[in-house]
N, C-alpha and C positions, 0 to 999 in steps of 0.2 A: 504494500498501498505503500509505503514511500519512498520504495526503491525507484534509481533513473528509468525515463521509457529509454532502452538502446537498441540501433543497430546497427553489426557493427563497430563499435566504436565511436555510435555517434547518440546524440538526443534528438528524439523526434521535435518539431518544431512546430507545426502546420499545413496546413493542405492549401494548395493553391493553382489557379488557371495552369492549365498544360499550356506551353508555346513551342511551336513549332523548333524542331530542331533540338531538343531538352532527352533526355534519357526516357524509353520507352517503358524500361525495365520501374522508372519510379511512379506507373501510372499509378492511384488508388483506384480500383476496380469499384469499390461499395460507393465512393463517393460520386465517380461515374455515372453510373446508373441511376443514384436520387437526382440528380441534375440535369443527366441526360448532355454535356460537358464534359469533354477529360478533363483530368487534375490530376496533379501526382504530391510525394509524400515529400517534404522538405527535413532537412536534419542538417543539425550543425553539431561541430565538434563537440564530443561530452565535457559538460561544465558541472559548477556546483551548479544544485538547485534551492528556491528557498523555498519552504515548505512553509504553509501557513496552517496553524492552527486555529478553527474559528470557532468560537463556541458560540449559542443561539438562546440567551439566557432569560425566557417567563417566567413568568408566575406557573404554567402548569407543569413545569419539572418539580414544584412541589409534593408531586401525588407519590407517595412511596416514596422511592427511592431512589427516584428517575436523576435527583439533582448529585448525590452521590455518586454515581454511575459514570454522568457525563463529565464530576471532577476527577476523577480517577483512571479513566481514560483519555480525559485532555491531559493527564499528568503521563501517563504512559507512553501516549506518542510524541509529548514533545522532546521526551529523554529519548526515544529512540529515533527522533528526525535527527538530536547531535550527537548520535553515537554514527550515525550515514555520512558524518563532517559536510552537512548541508547546514545553511543557515536557514533558524527559527525566525515564524514573524507570527507572535500571539495576536487575537484580533479576537475580544469581546461587544456582541451587541446585544445590547438590552436598552431597557425602553428610557431608565434613567439616565443612565449615563454611560458611550461607549469609549472601550479603554483597546488601547494598540503600544506594543511598543514594536520598535525598531529591527530589524535582524539582527538575533545575534547565534553566537554560539556558544554560548555561556552559562553554566547548569541555573545560575541566576536568572536568567529568563523564567524557566519554566516556575521556579520555583516563586517568582514575584506573579505570575500569571496566577495559576493557581489561588495563590494568599488571595487576588482582586474577585475572580470567578468566587470563592467563597465567601466573602465578605459582603458583595453584593443582596441587597434587598431585592428580595422576588417576590411577595406576596403583593397582590396588586399589579399586577404589571402583564402588559402585554405588549407584543411584537409588533414592529409595522413589517411587516414578514413583504411587502410587494417592493419595497425602500431599500433593502437590505443589500442585493447587489451593487447600490449605488454606494452605500456607505464604503462598503469592503473596498472597495474601488480605487478610493479616495488616498488610500494608505497604500496599494500596491502601485510599484512603478515599474514592475518589471512581469515577467510571465513567469507563475507561481503553479505551483503546486495545492490549493486549498483543500482541505478536510474542512468540513463543518460537521459539526455535532447540537443535535439538537433532538428535541420529538417531534418538529416539523410537521405541528398543528397548525392548517391555515392554509392558505392561497398565497406560496411562494412565486417569487418572477426573478428566475438565475438566471436569464438569457445573457444580462449584458455583462456578465462575468462569467459564462460559460465562455462565450466569443474568442476571450484572449486565455482564459486559462482552463488549469485542468480540475475536473474537482470529483471530489469523494464524497457522498454524504451517507452521515453514520446516524440513524432515526434510533433513538435512544424510548424503548417502550418499557409498560407493566404489563406483569401479565391479563390484569383484568382487564386493560386498554384493546389487549387483542384476543381474550378470550372472557367476555363478559360472565358475570351469574347474576341471577336474579337475588336478591339482599334483603328483600321483604321492606319494611317501614323503618327509615333512620333517618338522623340527620347528615346532611352532605354541603360541605364547605366549596364554595369553587375561588382558587386560590387566583384565579387572575381578578375577579371583582373581590374578591374578600365575605362575600354576603354568604349565610347561612341559611340554607331551608328545610322543612322536614316534609319528607314525599315518602309515597310506597314505591319503590323501585323492584316491580315485579316484572313477569316474563313480558309486559307489554314494552314496557318502560325497555326492558333488554334489548329489545328487538331491536328497536327503533334508535337505542345509544348506537349498537352492533351494525344497522344501518348508515347513517350516519359518520361512523369511523371507517368503514369498508369507503366508501364516497369518497371522502378525504384523500385515505390512502393510493385510490385507482387514480385521480383526475393529477393526484403527486408525483405519482410513478411514470405517469404517462408524459408528464411537464420533463421528468427527467431523460426520460427515454427519449425524447424529441432534440433533447440538444446533449445527448451522449455523454449526463453525466454518472457513473457507477456509484453507488450507493448499497447500506444492506442494513440490516433492521439490528438488535440489539436490547435482548429482556433486561431488564432492571433488575438484579435478585437482591 
């Protein structure tokens, strides 16, 4: 996940239109078939990769152990990035205040980042999911590998980000979110609004919840596929 994309000692850079006289062996047939026009893959000589760990912080992470899982994952990926001798750029996106550290190869950058994530208040916060790409682009001056970590609940638009960067999304979910069960009557707190309500969460409510969750993920994954974004789910335990 944090390794370089290589081809005979070179890093893959981008796909561009084919020009007459160029090496036909470099033609990318997938892009050619999709656009109807010949395209080729351009490779640059191997160089250091800027790895971005981007944490998407919102109140919904307070559900069960999702926040703890995000912190552990961000720390692990941060230290792994440094071990590959690549530069690390930590970014936090939240409602209250975004956080950015310049590229670094020092372990202190990871420690500072995790401390900031842990101290950021999440209760009664949401994310402006449609403008995340614009905010991240403000801090990145060169092509990067961006690993985005969050629960990805809501409508995301990463088109402005995927155009230039390679993205891998990690969706942190709780078992109940993926496989809800009828709980009967109880008190429930919305971590994004802070509102508490008592209602009956029976089979009908469970089915409606599961349907809404499935709709969110179906739309999200379709968006990822359209932009060539790799992704995975991680169940918080």
